[in-house]
C-alpha positions in Angstrom: 220.8 199.6 212.9 223.8 199.4 214.2 225.5 195.5 214.0 225.6 196.1 218.6 222.0 196.5 217.8 220.8 193.7 215.6 223.0 190.7 217.7 220.8 192.9 221.3 217.1 192.8 220.0 216.7 191.2 216.8 219.8 188.1 216.6 218.2 184.8 216.7 214.8 185.5 217.3 212.1 184.4 215.4 211.4 186.6 211.9 207.4 187.2 213.2 208.7 188.6 216.4 210.9 190.6 215.0 208.6 191.9 212.7 206.6 192.3 215.0 209.1 194.5 217.9 210.3 196.8 214.3 207.1 197.6 213.5 206.3 198.7 217.2 209.2 200.5 217.5 209.7 202.9 214.5 205.7 202.7 215.0 205.1 201.4 211.2 202.1 200.9 210.3 202.2 197.8 207.9 200.7 194.3 208.5 203.8 191.8 210.5 202.6 188.8 208.0 203.4 191.1 204.9 206.2 192.3 206.6 207.4 188.8 206.8 206.7 187.9 203.4 208.2 191.3 201.9 211.5 190.1 204.0 211.7 187.1 202.8 210.5 187.8 198.7 213.6 190.8 198.5 216.1 188.9 200.6 214.8 186.1 198.3 215.8 188.2 195.7 218.9 189.4 196.5 220.4 185.9 197.2 219.6 184.8 193.8 222.3 187.6 192.0 224.9 185.4 193.9 227.6 186.3 195.8 231.2 187.0 194.9 233.5 184.0 196.0 236.0 185.7 198.4 239.2 184.5 197.5 240.7 181.0 197.8 237.4 179.9 199.0 237.3 176.8 196.0 240.9 175.6 196.7 240.0 175.5 200.5 236.6 173.3 199.1 238.5 171.4 196.9 
């Protein structure tokens, strides 16, 4: 999915609404609630690894 597709169809909508739409659009055999839970789990897993700071970030925050 491109950024434009995401922005036009999914940005600003609830996780539940996006899950239902993705399941319908891509004909996925998934339960919407399970799908949302798995997405949140994967997001938490990725965020727990941290993200690199851009050069100058700490200076700006100070």
